[in-house]
Z-matrix of the N, CA and C atoms (Angstrom, degrees):
N
C 1 1.461
C 2 1.526 1 111.82
N 3 1.319 2 118.21 1 -5.27
C 4 1.466 3 121.34 2 -176.56
C 5 1.529 4 111.74 3 -61.99
N 6 1.332 5 116.47 4 -23.76
C 7 1.464 6 119.99 5 -178.50
C 8 1.528 7 112.94 6 -91.10
N 9 1.324 8 117.03 7 6.13
C 10 1.459 9 122.06 8 -177.87
C 11 1.530 10 111.09 9 -62.60
N 12 1.323 11 115.52 10 124.40
C 13 1.461 12 121.77 11 174.89
C 14 1.531 13 107.13 12 -116.13
N 15 1.336 14 117.14 13 111.35
C 16 1.462 15 118.97 14 -176.96
C 17 1.527 16 112.19 15 -66.63
N 18 1.306 17 115.25 16 141.49
C 19 1.465 18 121.05 17 178.17
C 20 1.522 19 109.64 18 -95.71
N 21 1.312 20 115.27 19 171.52
C 22 1.465 21 120.61 20 176.66
C 23 1.536 22 109.07 21 -62.42
N 24 1.323 23 116.40 22 -38.06
C 25 1.465 24 120.92 23 178.73
C 26 1.526 25 110.96 24 -63.01
N 27 1.332 26 116.84 25 -42.87
C 28 1.470 27 121.22 26 176.61
C 29 1.526 28 110.25 27 -58.83
N 30 1.327 29 115.15 28 -45.47
C 31 1.470 30 120.80 29 -177.49
C 32 1.520 31 111.04 30 -64.74
N 33 1.332 32 116.34 31 -42.36
C 34 1.461 33 119.87 32 -178.46
C 35 1.533 34 111.35 33 -65.93
N 36 1.341 35 115.90 34 -40.73
C 37 1.470 36 120.11 35 177.46
C 38 1.529 37 110.90 36 -60.30
N 39 1.329 38 115.25 37 -44.42
C 40 1.462 39 120.82 38 -180.00
C 41 1.536 40 110.23 39 -65.58
N 42 1.318 41 116.57 40 -42.85
C 43 1.465 42 121.20 41 178.70
C 44 1.526 43 110.82 42 -58.50
N 45 1.336 44 116.56 43 -50.72
C 46 1.469 45 120.31 44 -175.33
C 47 1.539 46 112.10 45 -74.42
N 48 1.318 47 116.63 46 -18.81
C 49 1.474 48 120.06 47 174.51
C 50 1.531 49 110.10 48 -70.42
N 51 1.333 50 116.23 49 -35.81
C 52 1.464 51 120.72 50 -174.02
C 53 1.528 52 114.11 51 -107.60
N 54 1.333 53 117.70 52 -5.88
C 55 1.466 54 121.11 53 -176.17
C 56 1.516 55 109.76 54 -130.15
N 57 1.323 56 115.77 55 122.71
C 58 1.457 57 120.89 56 179.71
C 59 1.526 58 112.17 57 -111.14
N 60 1.317 59 117.09 58 -24.39
C 61 1.457 60 121.58 59 -174.78
C 62 1.530 61 110.89 60 -70.42
N 63 1.326 62 114.91 61 124.71
C 64 1.463 63 121.82 62 -176.18
C 65 1.532 64 112.68 63 -55.44
N 66 1.325 65 117.10 64 -46.22
C 67 1.473 66 118.50 65 -176.80
C 68 1.528 67 111.93 66 -66.28
N 69 1.329 68 117.60 67 -29.08
C 70 1.471 69 119.71 68 177.20
C 71 1.527 70 111.20 69 -73.89
N 72 1.321 71 116.89 70 -35.25
C 73 1.480 72 120.14 71 174.90
C 74 1.529 73 109.02 72 -65.25
N 75 1.329 74 117.01 73 -44.76
C 76 1.472 75 120.63 74 178.76
C 77 1.531 76 110.80 75 -62.78
N 78 1.331 77 116.75 76 -38.54
C 79 1.472 78 120.27 77 176.81
C 80 1.524 79 110.03 78 -61.79
N 81 1.332 80 116.22 79 -44.36
C 82 1.473 81 120.42 80 179.28
C 83 1.528 82 110.59 81 -60.84
N 84 1.330 83 117.07 82 -41.06
C 85 1.470 84 121.14 83 179.06
C 86 1.538 85 111.18 84 -66.61
N 87 1.324 86 116.25 85 -38.08
C 88 1.472 87 120.62 86 178.33
C 89 1.528 88 110.60 87 -65.68
N 90 1.335 89 115.94 88 -44.65
C 91 1.470 90 120.17 89 179.38
C 92 1.526 91 109.77 90 -66.57
N 93 1.330 92 116.88 91 -41.29
C 94 1.473 93 120.72 92 178.06
C 95 1.535 94 110.97 93 -56.95
N 96 1.326 95 116.11 94 -49.48
C 97 1.472 96 120.26 95 -177.88
C 98 1.523 97 111.62 96 -64.42
N 99 1.322 98 115.82 97 -38.60
C 100 1.465 99 120.32 98 179.69
C 101 1.524 100 110.56 99 -68.68
N 102 1.324 101 116.50 100 -40.65
C 103 1.469 102 120.32 101 176.93
C 104 1.529 103 110.69 102 -61.63
N 105 1.330 104 117.12 103 -43.08
C 106 1.468 105 120.63 104 178.84
C 107 1.525 106 110.44 105 -61.03
N 108 1.327 107 116.21 106 -41.72
C 109 1.467 108 121.29 107 179.66
C 110 1.534 109 110.64 108 -62.39
N 111 1.327 110 116.56 109 -46.36
C 112 1.475 111 120.01 110 179.41
C 113 1.533 112 111.25 111 -67.46
N 114 1.328 113 117.93 112 -34.49
C 115 1.472 114 120.56 113 177.30
C 116 1.527 115 110.00 114 -59.59
N 117 1.331 116 115.96 115 -40.56
C 118 1.470 117 120.04 116 176.98
C 119 1.527 118 110.87 117 -63.39
N 120 1.317 119 117.55 118 -43.01
C 121 1.469 120 121.99 119 178.67
C 122 1.526 121 110.34 120 -58.66
N 123 1.343 122 116.16 121 -44.13
C 124 1.468 123 121.12 122 -177.20
C 125 1.529 124 113.26 123 -83.85
N 126 1.336 125 117.03 124 -5.93
C 127 1.465 126 119.24 125 -177.19
C 128 1.519 127 112.08 126 68.05
N 129 1.326 128 116.17 127 35.12
C 130 1.470 129 122.10 128 -177.71
C 131 1.532 130 110.16 129 -105.35
N 132 1.325 131 115.89 130 -178.54
C 133 1.460 132 123.95 131 -177.43
C 134 1.534 133 109.93 132 -72.51
N 135 1.331 134 116.28 133 101.70
C 136 1.470 135 121.95 134 -174.71
C 137 1.523 136 111.07 135 -61.53
N 138 1.314 137 117.42 136 -43.58
C 139 1.469 138 121.17 137 -178.58
C 140 1.536 139 110.80 138 -61.44
N 141 1.313 140 116.47 139 -45.15
C 142 1.468 141 121.21 140 179.84
C 143 1.530 142 110.46 141 -61.16
N 144 1.323 143 117.02 142 -47.69
C 145 1.468 144 121.20 143 -178.87
C 146 1.529 145 110.09 144 -63.62
N 147 1.325 146 115.93 145 -39.23
C 148 1.471 147 121.92 146 179.39
C 149 1.540 148 109.63 147 -60.50
N 150 1.315 149 116.21 148 -47.83
C 151 1.460 150 122.75 149 -178.38
C 152 1.535 151 110.22 150 -62.04
N 153 1.313 152 117.23 151 -45.03
C 154 1.471 153 121.76 152 179.44
C 155 1.530 154 110.15 153 -62.07
N 156 1.323 155 116.92 154 -42.08
C 157 1.460 156 120.69 155 177.68
C 158 1.516 157 112.22 156 -62.36
N 159 1.312 158 115.86 157 -39.18
C 160 1.465 159 121.05 158 -176.53
C 161 1.530 160 112.16 159 -67.40
N 162 1.328 161 117.54 160 -37.04
C 163 1.471 162 119.33 161 -172.87
C 164 1.528 163 113.98 162 -103.74
N 165 1.323 164 118.22 163 6.07
C 166 1.471 165 119.37 164 -172.54
C 167 1.530 166 113.91 165 -60.54
N 168 1.340 167 118.28 166 -31.02
C 169 1.469 168 121.47 167 179.88
C 170 1.530 169 111.91 168 -110.02
N 171 1.311 170 115.74 169 29.54
C 172 1.460 171 123.88 170 -175.98
C 173 1.528 172 113.77 171 -46.94
N 174 1.323 173 116.59 172 -36.91
C 175 1.468 174 121.15 173 -172.86
C 176 1.528 175 114.11 174 -97.28
N 177 1.320 176 117.48 175 -5.35
C 178 1.469 177 120.24 176 -167.37
C 179 1.528 178 113.58 177 -66.71
N 180 1.317 179 117.45 178 -33.50
C 181 1.465 180 120.62 179 -178.00
C 182 1.535 181 111.27 180 -68.25
N 183 1.320 182 116.79 181 -47.04
C 184 1.472 183 121.23 182 -174.84
C 185 1.529 184 113.37 183 -89.78
N 186 1.342 185 116.59 184 -31.72
C 187 1.465 186 120.19 185 -173.72
C 188 1.528 187 111.82 186 -132.95
N 189 1.332 188 118.92 187 60.22
C 190 1.469 189 119.51 188 -176.41
C 191 1.540 190 113.36 189 -59.08
N 192 1.334 191 116.72 190 -30.37
C 193 1.472 192 119.93 191 -179.90
C 194 1.529 193 112.68 192 -77.51
N 195 1.325 194 115.99 193 -12.02
C 196 1.471 195 120.41 194 178.30
C 197 1.530 196 109.96 195 -119.11
N 198 1.341 197 115.12 196 27.00
C 199 1.470 198 120.84 197 -177.43
C 200 1.525 199 110.66 198 -54.64
N 201 1.277 200 116.07 199 137.05
C 202 1.475 201 127.71 200 -175.79
C 203 1.529 202 111.04 201 82.48
N 204 1.333 203 117.66 202 -47.42
C 205 1.466 204 119.97 203 -178.12
C 206 1.527 205 111.99 204 -63.72
N 207 1.337 206 116.24 205 -43.97
C 208 1.471 207 119.52 206 179.68
C 209 1.529 208 110.66 207 -69.79
N 210 1.331 209 117.20 208 -36.16
C 211 1.471 210 119.21 209 176.92
C 212 1.520 211 109.39 210 -60.79
N 213 1.325 212 116.26 211 -45.04
C 214 1.469 213 120.25 212 178.81
C 215 1.528 214 110.56 213 -58.01
N 216 1.335 215 115.77 214 -46.64
C 217 1.470 216 121.08 215 -179.68
C 218 1.539 217 110.39 216 -60.14
N 219 1.334 218 116.67 217 -47.63
C 220 1.472 219 121.14 218 -179.05
C 221 1.525 220 110.72 219 -61.73
N 222 1.334 221 116.54 220 -46.68
C 223 1.466 222 119.82 221 -177.82
C 224 1.529 223 111.66 222 -66.43
N 225 1.329 224 117.00 223 -36.38
C 226 1.472 225 119.67 224 176.11
C 227 1.531 226 110.32 225 -64.73
N 228 1.325 227 116.56 226 -42.17
C 229 1.473 228 120.36 227 178.19
C 230 1.526 229 111.74 228 -63.01
N 231 1.326 230 116.14 229 -30.45
C 232 1.466 231 121.92 230 179.35
C 233 1.538 232 112.18 231 -88.06
N 234 1.341 233 116.13 232 4.82
C 235 1.476 234 122.81 233 178.49
C 236 1.532 235 113.84 234 62.61
N 237 1.330 236 116.27 235 36.08
C 238 1.464 237 119.72 236 177.41
C 239 1.526 238 110.12 237 -71.68
N 240 1.346 239 116.83 238 149.97
C 241 1.470 240 119.86 239 179.49
C 242 1.533 241 111.59 240 -62.08
N 243 1.316 242 114.81 241 146.20
C 244 1.465 243 122.12 242 -176.99
C 245 1.535 244 112.38 243 -58.32
N 246 1.347 245 117.63 244 -37.55
C 247 1.472 246 118.84 245 -177.65
C 248 1.528 247 111.76 246 -69.10
N 249 1.316 248 118.17 247 -29.80
C 250 1.465 249 121.55 248 175.13
C 251 1.537 250 109.15 249 -67.69
N 252 1.329 251 115.10 250 -45.92
C 253 1.464 252 120.37 251 -179.47
C 254 1.524 253 110.19 252 -62.57
N 255 1.324 254 116.25 253 -44.54
C 256 1.461 255 120.16 254 179.60
C 257 1.534 256 111.21 255 -60.45
N 258 1.330 257 116.91 256 -42.24
C 259 1.468 258 120.37 257 179.65
C 260 1.526 259 110.72 258 -61.95
N 261 1.332 260 116.50 259 -42.66
C 262 1.466 261 120.54 260 178.26
C 263 1.532 262 109.92 261 -63.35
N 264 1.311 263 116.94 262 -44.69
C 265 1.471 264 120.76 263 -179.39
C 266 1.529 265 111.17 264 -62.98
N 267 1.311 266 117.15 265 -34.40
C 268 1.474 267 120.58 266 -176.35
C 269 1.523 268 112.82 267 -66.40
N 270 1.339 269 117.92 268 -20.96
C 271 1.468 270 117.92 269 -179.68
C 272 1.533 271 111.52 270 -70.40
N 273 1.339 272 116.16 271 -15.69
C 274 1.462 273 120.17 272 177.18
C 275 1.517 274 114.01 273 -100.32
N 276 1.334 275 116.18 274 15.64
C 277 1.469 276 121.63 275 -176.13
C 278 1.536 277 112.15 276 -55.79
N 279 1.317 278 114.83 277 128.58
C 280 1.457 279 120.26 278 176.49
C 281 1.521 280 113.60 279 81.14
N 282 1.336 281 117.17 280 -7.57
C 283 1.461 282 120.91 281 -179.65
C 284 1.526 283 108.30 282 -116.47
N 285 1.337 284 114.84 283 -54.89
C 286 1.462 285 121.02 284 -177.53
C 287 1.530 286 113.09 285 -120.19
N 288 1.341 287 116.93 286 -17.98
C 289 1.470 288 119.64 287 -177.09
C 290 1.533 289 110.16 288 -137.37
N 291 1.310 290 115.12 289 169.22
C 292 1.469 291 120.42 290 174.38
C 293 1.532 292 110.13 291 -111.42
N 294 1.338 293 116.49 292 20.08
C 295 1.467 294 121.98 293 -179.98
C 296 1.526 295 108.06 294 -84.84
N 297 1.324 296 115.70 295 99.58
C 298 1.464 297 120.91 296 -176.79
C 299 1.531 298 110.48 297 -74.77
N 300 1.328 299 116.45 298 130.05
C 301 1.467 300 119.46 299 177.49
C 302 1.535 301 111.19 300 -63.19
N 303 1.335 302 116.23 301 122.20
C 304 1.471 303 120.10 302 178.31
C 305 1.529 304 111.55 303 -121.53
N 306 1.338 305 116.61 304 -36.67
C 307 1.463 306 120.41 305 178.99
C 308 1.530 307 109.66 306 -84.43
N 309 1.324 308 116.77 307 158.32
C 310 1.473 309 120.45 308 179.28
C 311 1.525 310 112.17 309 -54.26
N 312 1.323 311 116.74 310 -45.76
C 313 1.467 312 120.80 311 -178.88
C 314 1.529 313 110.73 312 -58.10
N 315 1.328 314 116.93 313 -37.63
C 316 1.462 315 122.04 314 -179.35
C 317 1.531 316 111.27 315 -72.31
N 318 1.304 317 116.08 316 -42.92
C 319 1.472 318 120.38 317 179.72
C 320 1.526 319 110.80 318 -64.14
N 321 1.332 320 116.32 319 -39.71
C 322 1.467 321 120.13 320 -178.59
C 323 1.523 322 110.55 321 -68.29
N 324 1.329 323 118.35 322 -47.76
C 325 1.474 324 118.39 323 -177.91
C 326 1.525 325 110.57 324 -65.47
N 327 1.319 326 117.09 325 -36.21
C 328 1.465 327 120.89 326 176.79
C 329 1.535 328 110.32 327 -59.86
N 330 1.307 329 116.85 328 -41.17
C 331 1.464 330 122.53 329 -175.48
C 332 1.526 331 112.53 330 -76.72
N 333 1.320 332 116.52 331 -46.10
C 334 1.471 333 118.92 332 -169.12
C 335 1.521 334 113.86 333 -88.69
N 336 1.335 335 118.24 334 -12.78
C 337 1.465 336 120.24 335 178.92
C 338 1.529 337 110.01 336 -55.84
N 339 1.310 338 117.04 337 -53.73
C 340 1.473 339 121.55 338 178.81
C 341 1.533 340 110.68 339 -70.76
N 342 1.321 341 116.05 340 -39.68
C 343 1.462 342 120.51 341 -174.68
C 344 1.528 343 112.44 342 -62.41
N 345 1.332 344 117.75 343 -37.02
C 346 1.468 345 119.28 344 179.12
C 347 1.525 346 110.70 345 -60.55
N 348 1.318 347 116.98 346 -33.88
C 349 1.464 348 120.84 347 177.49
C 350 1.525 349 112.07 348 -65.34
N 351 1.321 350 116.36 349 -41.66
C 352 1.463 351 121.10 350 178.83
C 353 1.530 352 111.08 351 -67.78
N 354 1.321 353 116.17 352 -39.99
C 355 1.466 354 121.05 353 178.21
C 356 1.530 355 109.84 354 -63.62
N 357 1.325 356 116.11 355 -44.96
C 358 1.461 357 120.79 356 179.42
C 359 1.532 358 110.82 357 -60.68
N 360 1.320 359 116.74 358 -48.52
C 361 1.472 360 120.82 359 -179.00
C 362 1.524 361 110.97 360 -61.12
N 363 1.325 362 116.88 361 -40.12
C 364 1.465 363 121.48 362 179.37
C 365 1.521 364 110.68 363 -64.26
N 366 1.334 365 116.21 364 -44.79
C 367 1.473 366 120.40 365 -179.29
C 368 1.532 367 111.16 366 -61.13
N 369 1.330 368 116.12 367 -39.54
C 370 1.468 369 119.90 368 -178.53
C 371 1.530 370 112.73 369 -68.54
N 372 1.325 371 117.72 370 -20.08
C 373 1.464 372 121.94 371 179.33
C 374 1.534 373 112.44 372 -86.46
N 375 1.312 374 116.30 373 -11.61
C 376 1.465 375 120.23 374 -177.66
C 377 1.528 376 110.20 375 -75.56
N 378 1.335 377 117.70 376 151.35
C 379 1.475 378 119.72 377 177.37
C 380 1.536 379 112.22 378 -54.48
N 381 1.331 380 116.96 379 -37.71
C 382 1.467 381 121.07 380 -178.97
C 383 1.530 382 112.47 381 -78.62
N 384 1.338 383 117.21 382 -17.12
C 385 1.473 384 123.46 383 -173.55
C 386 1.534 385 111.03 384 52.67
N 387 1.321 386 115.24 385 35.15
C 388 1.464 387 120.65 386 -175.49
C 389 1.524 388 111.52 387 -127.17
N 390 1.326 389 114.37 388 147.35
C 391 1.457 390 121.04 389 173.36
C 392 1.539 391 109.89 390 -89.24
N 393 1.340 392 115.80 391 -14.71
C 394 1.464 393 120.62 392 -172.58
C 395 1.527 394 113.00 393 -70.19
N 396 1.341 395 117.07 394 -23.80
C 397 1.466 396 119.74 395 179.52
C 398 1.539 397 111.11 396 -115.12
N 399 1.325 398 116.39 397 16.67
C 400 1.466 399 121.07 398 -176.24
C 401 1.523 400 110.92 399 -97.12
N 402 1.318 401 115.67 400 143.32
C 403 1.465 402 121.92 401 176.83
C 404 1.533 403 109.12 402 -119.39
N 405 1.315 404 115.67 403 168.83
C 406 1.467 405 121.93 404 -177.35
C 407 1.526 406 112.37 405 -58.74
N 408 1.323 407 117.63 406 -32.98
C 409 1.471 408 119.52 407 -176.55
C 410 1.532 409 111.89 408 -61.00
N 411 1.340 410 117.81 409 -31.24
C 412 1.470 411 120.79 410 176.74
C 413 1.523 412 110.73 411 -64.08
N 414 1.318 413 115.90 412 -41.47
C 415 1.467 414 121.17 413 179.74
C 416 1.529 415 109.61 414 -69.39
N 417 1.318 416 116.67 415 -41.26
C 418 1.469 417 121.20 416 179.94
C 419 1.529 418 110.81 417 -61.44
N 420 1.331 419 117.12 418 -37.02
C 421 1.473 420 121.26 419 177.35
C 422 1.530 421 110.32 420 -61.41
N 423 1.326 422 114.78 421 -46.17
C 424 1.468 423 120.14 422 -179.18
C 425 1.536 424 111.45 423 -72.11
N 426 1.317 425 116.97 424 -26.70
C 427 1.465 426 123.18 425 -179.43
C 428 1.526 427 110.28 426 -53.52
N 429 1.319 428 115.89 427 -43.10
C 430 1.470 429 121.70 428 -175.00
C 431 1.529 430 112.39 429 -71.09
N 432 1.332 431 116.74 430 -23.07
C 433 1.474 432 120.85 431 179.78
C 434 1.525 433 108.90 432 -84.74
N 435 1.319 434 116.66 433 95.24
C 436 1.475 435 121.04 434 -175.26
C 437 1.527 436 112.66 435 -61.60
N 438 1.344 437 116.66 436 -24.46
C 439 1.467 438 119.18 437 179.65
C 440 1.530 439 111.32 438 -78.61
N 441 1.349 440 116.89 439 -18.35
C 442 1.466 441 120.45 440 178.84
C 443 1.523 442 108.79 441 -80.32
N 444 1.337 443 116.75 442 128.42
C 445 1.475 444 121.38 443 -177.23
C 446 1.525 445 108.96 444 46.77
N 447 1.330 446 114.39 445 53.48
C 448 1.466 447 121.59 446 -173.52
C 449 1.526 448 113.31 447 -59.07
N 450 1.337 449 116.85 448 -22.96
C 451 1.456 450 120.41 449 179.37
C 452 1.524 451 114.08 450 -75.30
N 453 1.327 452 116.32 451 -11.47
C 454 1.460 453 120.46 452 179.93
C 455 1.528 454 108.85 453 -82.35
N 456 1.326 455 115.94 454 120.88
C 457 1.465 456 121.44 455 -178.52
C 458 1.524 457 109.87 456 -84.18
N 459 1.317 458 115.20 457 98.56
C 460 1.462 459 120.93 458 -177.68
C 461 1.529 460 112.40 459 -66.81
N 462 1.346 461 117.06 460 -27.64
C 463 1.470 462 120.51 461 177.79
C 464 1.530 463 111.01 462 -62.77
N 465 1.337 464 115.98 463 -40.46
C 466 1.465 465 119.90 464 178.78
C 467 1.525 466 109.46 465 -62.78
N 468 1.330 467 116.62 466 -44.69
C 469 1.466 468 120.34 467 179.72
C 470 1.527 469 109.69 468 -59.91
N 471 1.331 470 116.71 469 -44.84
C 472 1.471 471 120.21 470 -179.83
C 473 1.528 472 111.65 471 -63.02
N 474 1.341 473 117.12 472 -42.15
C 475 1.477 474 120.77 473 177.55
C 476 1.532 475 110.02 474 -61.26
N 477 1.335 476 115.34 475 -42.85
C 478 1.463 477 120.21 476 179.98
C 479 1.513 478 112.39 477 -64.82
N 480 1.322 479 116.22 478 -43.03
C 481 1.468 480 121.21 479 178.54
C 482 1.527 481 109.60 480 -59.30
N 483 1.340 482 115.59 481 -41.01
C 484 1.460 483 120.59 482 177.86
C 485 1.537 484 110.88 483 -63.90
N 486 1.341 485 116.24 484 -43.04
C 487 1.477 486 120.87 485 177.63
C 488 1.529 487 110.70 486 -58.54
N 489 1.337 488 115.47 487 -39.41
C 490 1.463 489 120.76 488 -177.96
C 491 1.526 490 112.02 489 -75.37
N 492 1.325 491 116.92 490 -17.56
C 493 1.460 492 120.42 491 -177.91
C 494 1.521 493 111.99 492 68.18
N 495 1.331 494 115.37 493 32.35
C 496 1.463 495 121.14 494 -179.06
C 497 1.526 496 109.19 495 -116.85
N 498 1.323 497 115.82 496 171.17
C 499 1.457 498 121.14 497 172.81
C 500 1.524 499 108.03 498 -88.28
N 501 1.333 500 116.50 499 145.63
C 502 1.459 501 121.86 500 179.36
C 503 1.528 502 110.82 501 -54.42
N 504 1.317 503 116.85 502 -45.36
C 505 1.459 504 121.26 503 -178.82
C 506 1.529 505 111.58 504 -56.89
N 507 1.333 506 116.37 505 -41.21
C 508 1.467 507 120.95 506 -179.33
C 509 1.532 508 111.58 507 -68.86
N 510 1.325 509 116.38 508 -39.27
C 511 1.463 510 119.98 509 179.13
C 512 1.534 511 109.65 510 -65.93
N 513 1.329 512 116.81 511 -40.96
C 514 1.467 513 120.55 512 177.42
C 515 1.530 514 109.76 513 -62.87
N 516 1.329 515 116.79 514 -45.91
C 517 1.471 516 121.41 515 -179.84
C 518 1.523 517 110.91 516 -57.94
N 519 1.320 518 117.11 517 -47.19
C 520 1.468 519 120.88 518 -178.34
C 521 1.527 520 111.53 519 -69.09
N 522 1.326 521 117.24 520 -32.80
C 523 1.470 522 120.92 521 176.91
C 524 1.530 523 109.50 522 -65.73
N 525 1.322 524 116.69 523 -43.87
C 526 1.466 525 121.06 524 177.00
C 527 1.526 526 110.04 525 -59.47
N 528 1.333 527 116.51 526 -46.35
C 529 1.473 528 120.35 527 179.76
C 530 1.530 529 111.06 528 -58.72
N 531 1.329 530 116.58 529 -42.96
C 532 1.461 531 120.43 530 179.00
C 533 1.519 532 111.95 531 -63.20
N 534 1.323 533 115.69 532 -44.88
C 535 1.465 534 120.42 533 -178.24
C 536 1.526 535 112.34 534 -69.17
N 537 1.330 536 117.23 535 -27.07
C 538 1.473 537 119.66 536 177.26
C 539 1.523 538 111.54 537 -59.83
N 540 1.326 539 116.65 538 -28.80
C 541 1.464 540 120.95 539 -178.65
C 542 1.524 541 113.06 540 -66.03
N 543 1.335 542 116.67 541 -17.48
C 544 1.473 543 120.63 542 178.36
C 545 1.531 544 110.26 543 -127.72
N 546 1.316 545 116.57 544 28.25
C 547 1.474 546 121.21 545 -175.81
C 548 1.523 547 112.13 546 -51.49
N 549 1.310 548 116.18 547 -45.45
C 550 1.474 549 119.44 548 -177.88
C 551 1.527 550 111.05 549 -66.66
N 552 1.330 551 117.13 550 -46.69
C 553 1.464 552 122.04 551 -177.21
C 554 1.524 553 112.35 552 -61.96
N 555 1.325 554 117.34 553 -32.30
C 556 1.471 555 119.63 554 -177.01
C 557 1.537 556 112.20 555 -100.51
N 558 1.320 557 116.42 556 9.80
C 559 1.461 558 120.75 557 174.49
C 560 1.511 559 115.44 558 77.59
N 561 1.348 560 116.58 559 25.69
C 562 1.463 561 120.01 560 -177.37
C 563 1.527 562 113.60 561 -119.01
N 564 1.332 563 116.03 562 21.29
C 565 1.467 564 118.46 563 175.08
C 566 1.520 565 108.98 564 -71.26
N 567 1.338 566 115.59 565 -37.84
C 568 1.458 567 121.17 566 174.20
C 569 1.512 568 114.80 567 71.89
N 570 1.337 569 114.80 568 -156.43
C 571 1.471 570 122.59 569 -173.19
C 572 1.525 571 112.41 570 -108.68
N 573 1.296 572 118.58 571 42.82
C 574 1.476 573 120.14 572 -178.33
C 575 1.508 574 110.48 573 -80.19
């Protein structure tokens, strides 16, 4: 089983086995699409990044107090490759784990996990309720309002952006582009 490479179908089955909450499934789909988009930018394995994005919060619905740890346990039991598990663990760096993001896939998931939430919240506040006509400047406006999407840890996003060596505006722009690919599935097609 050491050569097992999980597919998107494997990841989705595992996600829906352990996650029932609609908003968490939509979050997983948003992160998956954003990871795939960034994989293309970096010239990396799109399928692998997609799968990691899809299962990163696998345990959050049932075991929020053991977030990351239960995902690791589940993925190990399913014989997932170590680099996939490490990438998933790295998204909780400094909060739930000590797995520092070092690879591109790890730095991206660490950065965009929180950011997708801010992008989603911003899109829902727009008159169109759509991500399809939204630009980074809308998110940047909301960024400064600490009470808006207060659960989004902007410090983590900033640390991740620094790890990536990119500008915040560019990371937001690329996150929006990634999420547009699943606008309908995540409820952000809106009234255009």
